[in-house]
C-alpha positions in Angstrom: 0.0 0.0 0.0 3.0 2.3 0.0 2.3 3.0 -3.6 -1.0 4.7 -2.7 -0.4 6.1 0.8 3.4 6.6 0.8 5.6 4.8 3.3 4.2 5.0 6.9 6.4 6.8 9.4 6.2 4.1 12.0 5.4 0.4 12.2 2.4 1.3 14.4 1.0 3.5 11.7 1.6 0.7 9.2 -0.2 -1.8 11.4 -3.2 0.5 11.9 -3.4 1.2 8.1 -3.1 -2.6 7.4 -5.9 -3.3 9.9 -8.1 -0.6 8.5 -7.6 -1.6 4.9 -8.2 -5.2 5.8 -11.4 -4.3 7.5 -12.8 -2.3 4.6 -11.8 -4.9 2.0 -13.3 -7.7 4.2 -16.6 -5.8 4.4 -16.8 -5.1 0.7 -16.0 -8.6 -0.3 -18.5 -10.1 2.1 -21.2 -7.7 0.8 -20.4 -8.6 -2.8 -20.5 -12.3 -2.1 -23.4 -12.3 0.4 -26.2 -12.7 -2.2 -24.6 -15.8 -3.7 -23.9 -17.1 -0.2 -27.6 -16.6 0.7 -28.7 -18.4 -2.4 -26.3 -21.3 -1.7 -27.7 -21.6 1.9 -31.3 -21.7 0.6 -30.4 -24.4 -1.9 -28.7 -26.4 0.8 -31.7 -26.1 3.1 -33.9 -27.3 0.3 -31.7 -30.4 0.1 -31.7 -33.0 -2.6 -35.5 -33.2 -2.8 -35.7 -29.9 -4.8 -34.2 -29.0 -8.2 -34.0 -25.3 -7.5 -31.6 -23.3 -9.7 -29.6 -20.2 -8.7 -31.9 -18.0 -10.8 -35.1 -19.4 -9.3 -33.8 -19.0 -5.8 -32.7 -15.5 -6.5 -36.1 -14.6 -7.9 -37.9 -16.1 -4.9 -35.6 -14.1 -2.5 -36.4 -11.0 -4.5 -40.1 -11.6 -4.4 -40.0 -12.3 -0.7 -38.1 -9.2 0.4 -36.6 -7.3 -2.4 -33.0 -6.0 -2.0 -33.2 -6.1 1.8 -34.3 -9.8 1.6 -31.2 -10.7 -0.4 -29.0 -9.1 2.2 -30.9 -10.5 5.2 -28.5 -12.0 7.7 -25.6 -9.8 6.7 -24.9 -8.5 10.2 -23.4 -11.7 11.7 -21.5 -12.4 8.5 -19.9 -9.0 8.6 -19.2 -9.3 12.3 -17.2 -12.4 11.4 -15.6 -11.2 8.1 -14.4 -7.7 9.1 -12.0 -8.7 12.0 -11.0 -11.9 10.2 -9.9 -9.9 7.1 -8.3 -7.2 9.2 -6.2 -9.6 11.1 -5.3 -11.6 8.0 -4.2 -8.6 6.1 -2.3 -7.1 9.1 -0.4 -10.3 9.9 0.4 -10.8 6.2 1.9 -7.3 5.9 3.8 -7.6 9.2 5.4 -11.0 8.2 6.1 -9.7 4.7 7.9 -6.7 6.1 9.9 -8.7 8.6 11.0 -11.3 6.0 12.1 -8.6 3.5 14.0 -6.7 6.2 15.9 -9.8 7.4 16.6 -11.3 3.9 20.2 -11.6 3.1 21.3 -10.7 -0.4 22.8 -13.6 -2.4 26.4 -13.3 -3.4 27.3 -13.6 -7.0 27.8 -17.2 -8.1 25.7 -18.7 -5.2 23.6 -21.7 -6.3 20.4 -22.4 -4.5 19.7 -26.1 -4.1 17.6 -28.3 -1.8 20.1 -31.1 -2.0 23.2 -31.1 0.2 26.5 -30.7 -1.6 29.1 -33.4 -1.7 
């Protein structure tokens, strides 16, 4: 995210930015996926006895409650997704930064191999 925000002045600032960006992206992704997730759950509840398709379940949800009906139940999903994404993104950024800072440059002529020499 340094490309968009510039390099943060401290690691604490970077952690807060990572947490915030992870929260926002987690919420957006969950809201985009939620209608499909709701349709999937409806189809699972119907079980194998019904041959409902995605389109027919979507239309039924729309007829029952319109747009709010499609997003019904989003609260608990968001409560789970937001901190999950925030922590995932923050930990990824922290580990990536630590690994890159501790990485030793390879000397010219060094060959990387998983097999022991000799």
